KEVOPA-854297 format. One record per residue (C-alpha): y, x, z; residue in three letters. Coordinates in steps of 0.25 Angstrom, whole numbers, plus 5000, padded with zeros to 4 digits. Last residue first. Example, Ala and Ser with C-alpha at 12.3 -4.5 7.8 and 13.67 -1.06 7.14 Angstrom:
<sites>
499650555029ser;498250495031ala;
</sites>
This chain:
<sites>
506451224970unk;504851274962unk;504251174956unk;502751154951unk;502651084965unk;501851134978unk;501151054989unk;500551145000unk;499251095008unk;498651115022unk;497251055023unk;496651195026unk;497251275037unk;498351325034unk;499351445027unk;500351435017unk;501051545012unk;502451505005unk;503251594993unk;504251684992unk;504251814980unk;503651724968unk;504951764958unk;504251854950unk;505351964951unk;505752064942unk;506352214943unk;505652304953unk;506252334967unk;505652194970unk;504252214969unk;504152334976unk;505052254986unk;504052154989unk;504352004990unk;503151934989unk;503651835000unk;502651735008unk;503451645018unk;502451575028unk;501751425027unk;500751385037unk;500251255034unk;500151135045unk;501451075037unk;500751045024unk;501451095013unk;502551045003unk;503451064990unk;502951214988unk;503751274975unk;504951344980unk;503951404990unk;502951464983unk;501651434986unk;500551534992unk;499251484997unk;498151604999unk;497751535015unk;497951415008unk;498351295008unk;497951155001unk;498751124988unk;499651034983unk;500151034971unk;501550974965unk;501950864953unk;503350914949unk;504450934955unk;504250904970unk;504650774980unk;504050744994unk;504050614998unk;503850615014unk;503050505021unk;502850465035unk;502150495048unk;502550645054unk;502950775049unk;503850825038unk;504150985039unk;505351035027unk;505351185023unk;505851305028unk;505751465021unk;505951575030unk;505851745026unk;506851825035unk;506851935024unk;505751895014unk;504351945018unk;504051845030unk;504351685031unk;504051585040unk;504351445034unk;505151355044unk;505051205045unk;506251105045unk;506050995049unk;505450835045unk;505050725056unk;504450615047unk;504950465052unk;506250465043unk;505150445031unk;505350545018unk;506250575005unk;506250684994unk;505750805002unk;505450934991unk;506851014994unk;506650975010unk;505251075008unk;503950995012unk;503051035025unk;502150915029unk;501750865043unk;500550755046unk;501050615055unk;500450545044unk;501250615032unk;501550545019unk;501950605008unk;502650554996unk;502750664983unk;504050634974unk;504150704959unk;505350754956unk;506350664947unk;507450714952unk;507450634964unk;506850504969unk;506550394980unk;506550254978unk;506850154992unk;506350034994unk;506949935004unk;507049905019unk;508250005027unk;508250145026unk;508250275019unk;508950395025unk;509650495016unk;509350665018unk;509850795011unk;508650865015unk;508951025022unk;507851105020unk;508651225015unk;508451305029unk;509851345033unk;510451225026unk;509351135032unk;509551185045unk;510951175046unk;510851035041unk;509750965051unk;510851045062unk;511950985057unk;511050825054unk;510150805043unk;510950685039unk;510450575033unk;511350495024unk;510950325023unk;510350265012unk;510050115017unk;509150005011unk;509149885008unk;508049834997unk;507549924986unk;507950074982unk;508150164969unk;508350314966unk;508450354981unk;508450504981unk;509850534983unk;509850584998unk;508350634999unk;507550555007unk;507450495023unk;506650355026unk;506950265036unk;506050185043unk;505450035040unk;504050085040unk;503950005024unk;505449925023unk;505950075019unk;505150065005unk;505250224999unk;504750204985unk;504550344976unk;504950414963unk;504550514956unk;502950524956unk;503050374954unk;503450244964unk;502850334975unk;502750224987unk;503150255000unk;503150145012unk;501850085006unk;501549954999unk;501649994986unk;501949974971unk;502450054959unk;503750024954unk;503549984940unk;503750104930unk;502450074923unk;502949904921unk;504349974913unk;504049944900unk;503149824902unk;504449764910unk;505149784896unk;504649694890unk;503549694880unk;504349644870unk;505449504873unk;506149404866unk;507349354874unk;507049224883unk;507449314896unk;508249424895unk;507649554891unk;506849654902unk;505649584906unk;504949464899unk;504749324905unk;503449284914unk;504349294927unk;505549254926unk;506849364924unk;507749364934unk;508049514937unk;507249624930unk;505849694935unk;506149854932unk;505149894942unk;504549774949unk;504849704963unk;504149784975unk;503449684983unk;502349744990unk;501549764975unk;502249744960unk;501749584960unk;501449584943unk;502149504933unk;503149644930unk;504349594935unk;504949464942unk;506049514950unk;505449544966unk;505749434978unk;506549494989unk;506149515002unk;504549475005unk;504149614996unk;503949514984unk;504149384978unk;502749364969unk;502649404955unk;502549304944unk;500949304940unk;500449394928unk;500349314915unk;499149244908unk;499149144922unk;497749154930unk;497049024932unk;497448984947unk;496449014959unk;497549034969unk;498849004962unk;499348924974unk;498548914987unk;497148864985unk;497048694989unk;496748635001unk;495448555008unk;495248595022unk;494048585027unk;494148775032unk;495448785030unk;496048835017unk;497248955020unk;496949015005unk;495748934996unk;494448945000unk;493848994989unk;492748934978unk;491548924980unk;490449024973unk;490449014959unk;489148974950unk;487949054943unk;486848994939unk;485748944946unk;484248994948unk;484849034963unk;486049024965unk;487249124957unk;488349144966unk;489549194956unk;490349314961unk;491849284966unk;492849284956unk;493649374947unk;494649364937unk;494849354924unk;493449294922unk;492549364913unk;491749404924unk;491449274932unk;490649214920unk;490849064920unk;489948984928unk;488648954924unk;488248784921unk;487848654931unk;488348744942unk;487148804952unk;487348734967unk;488448814977unk;488248934983unk;488848954996unk;490049044994unk;490149194993unk;491649224997unk;492749194987unk;493249304978unk;494849304977unk;495049434970unk;495849404958unk;496149234958unk;494849154957unk;494549084943unk;493748944946unk;492248924944unk;492048744948unk;491348714962unk;490248634959unk;490148584974unk;491248674983unk;490648784990unk;491048795003unk;492248865009unk;492048995017unk;492548985032unk;493449115036unk;492749215045unk;492249195058unk;493349245070unk;492949355079unk;493649385093unk;494549505096unk;494749595107unk;493549675101unk;494149695088unk;493149635077unk;491849675074unk;491349695060unk;490249615055unk;490849515044unk;491549395051unk;490549255053unk;490649165045unk;490749025046unk;490848925033unk;491848805034unk;491648695022unk;492648675014unk;493048575006unk;493548584992unk;494848614986unk;495048554971unk;495248684962unk;496848734960unk;497148764944unk;497048914941unk;497749044945unk;497049184946unk;497849264955unk;497649414950unk;497449564960unk;498149654958unk;498649694973unk;500149654970unk;499449524962unk;498549494972unk;499649494984unk;500849414977unk;499649304975unk;499449324990unk;500849304995unk;501849294986unk;503049334993unk;502449484997unk;502149565009unk;502349705015unk;501649745030unk;501149885028unk;500549945037unk;499750055032unk;498350105035unk;497750235031unk;496250265023unk;496150405019unk;496550485009unk;497650375006unk;496750245008unk;497450115010unk;497350015024unk;498549925021unk;499349825031unk;500049705031unk;499949655017unk;500949535015unk;500949395011unk;501849275011unk;503149355011unk;504449285013unk;505049375025unk;504049495032unk;504249585042unk;504949485051unk;503749405052unk;502849495059unk;502049635059unk;501149705066unk;500349825061unk;499049885071unk;498350005071unk;497150055079unk;496349935086unk;495149965093unk;493949875089unk;493249995083unk;494550005073unk;495549885072unk;496649885063unk;497749795062unk;498549695056unk;499649625063unk;500549495063unk;501549435071unk;502449295068unk;502349295053unk;503349195048unk;503949295038unk;502749305031unk;503149195023unk;502449045024unk;501748945016unk;500348935012unk;499249075016unk;500049175019unk;499549315014unk;499149425022unk;498749575017unk;497949685023unk;497849785011unk;496649885010unk;497050015000unk;495950084991unk;494950034987unk;494450094976unk;493450194986unk;492850104992unk;493050045006unk;491950075017unk;492350185023unk;493550105027unk;492849985032unk;493749855034unk;493649755042unk;494449635040unk;495249535050unk;496249395048unk;497149325057unk;496749435069unk;496449405083unk;495349455083unk;494749365074unk;495049315058unk;494249345048unk;493249455046unk;493749505031unk;492949625025unk;493149755019unk;492349865018unk;491349755016unk;490649835001unk;491149704995unk;492749675001unk;492449585012unk;492949445014unk;493449375002unk;493749245003unk;494649275015unk;495249395010unk;494549545005unk;495249594991unk;494249704991unk;493449624979unk;494649584971unk;494349744965unk;495749804961unk;496649754970unk;497549834967unk;498349934976unk;498050054966unk;497050154972unk;496350024977unk;496549884985unk;495849814994unk;496549694998unk;496249625010unk;496849485015unk;497249405027unk;497649245022unk;498849185033unk;499049065036unk;500549035043unk;501148915051unk;501549025061unk;501449155058unk;500249245065unk;499649365057unk;498349445062unk;497649545053unk;496549625059unk;496049755051unk;494549795057unk;494349915054unk;492750015052unk;493550155047unk;493550215060unk;494250335065unk;495450255069unk;497050245067unk;497350395062unk;495950385054unk;496650245047unk;497950335042unk;499250285046unk;500350205037unk;501550135044unk;502250035034unk;502449925042unk;502249975058unk;501050005064unk;500449985079unk;499350095081unk;498350035088unk;497950085104unk;
</sites>
């Protein structure tokens, strides 16, 4: 039975299926709407550093065919084949996206989904509809991302700017030039690559490829828009310009026997039906402007103010961008005043860190949580909010009478606030270093003093550590378990060590440890030593025991 995902939910691929050869189907239905569905192969910085891993209708597969576009089949608007164990190491994320071709908004979607099928059986599905969007024209549906192992995340975040906004978000550039005269198209039949879709569907055929116009002229293309090889036209009278000298990347040239190289046929415009003549969409194939293009409105709700000239991913407004300044005008002073390098250039290094995840570490001492992803509240230490955007409500989270009694008796009382609503909350405390830990059904023990915030979905309780050698010897800690994220704070950079039979840690310096480890209080208090003046100050510590795979986290600071 397929596992149903909500926006913001994540899971390991290995928890869904043992296979690595996956079928990804996308289905979107909307009255009068036409969609283009693509896959972006991104590097560790979530950038499209290699255009060959932008898989769309005009480039249907990656070089080693680890990502293949299969076309409409089995009831899906578009489908892909993804072979995880063949994806090169530089590709760390696959982002599946949908853009509207023509007029319309994502709020007009009647229904849609992205699903994963393995071995002919559907194992995961994220369903959505227009109520989750507003004025967006492009949306990121789901991600395959590598974090120790391959995982799947249901994203559901959009852009007002359409495909151009997606390309800029992933580091691509859309060059501009005058629109060429449309050429007649000739349908070309082609079967989908040899990969069987689920047994309950009927395979479709690949999208028709455009025929080569007579005497084509070389055209600069948008970065990442490499058309597939087509029929070879007659040799051109003069050699084409050297493609590697161009500022953008185009398809490799086809060289007929004994002739000079000529360019392949121009790609078909978005949404073009074979046999019809239509101009390309605005901005496609135009000469690149000398300055960076203006960022489109983001996040589907409110357009961000003009900022640094680069689209901030997932619709976040750039840090420090002033309101009311036209694009292209220098920042940091009234319009028309003489400007130097500008304030924006000086603050560029401190801009907001882009991501589409629920929890994002902005820097070593600041973390952001997006309450709109996942839709569940967050519990945070009282007074830890330093900034928030959107409609967010903060309320007191009491522990109840019994909780206060236990907290006071064990020293593990947490003064918490409950954050709810739709927006982003930035959290920090006393310039301590922050470390988000994602739990996938496992458990971790953390001292209450070192907890900054966590998802309300996590279960937590006070755990007693048995001791010996000191009067009534026992210590206490908090145990968190479930699926969600907990943010741990430390004084300085911590160290993570594996648990061995001879692992001891100062109880005032240890931050966290795996819940499966056995922990006892070990005391070196001896009457003979204490009968004489002087003390080492290291009389009580914790001894850790457990199977291989257990860990402890220690900070360079004693509470």
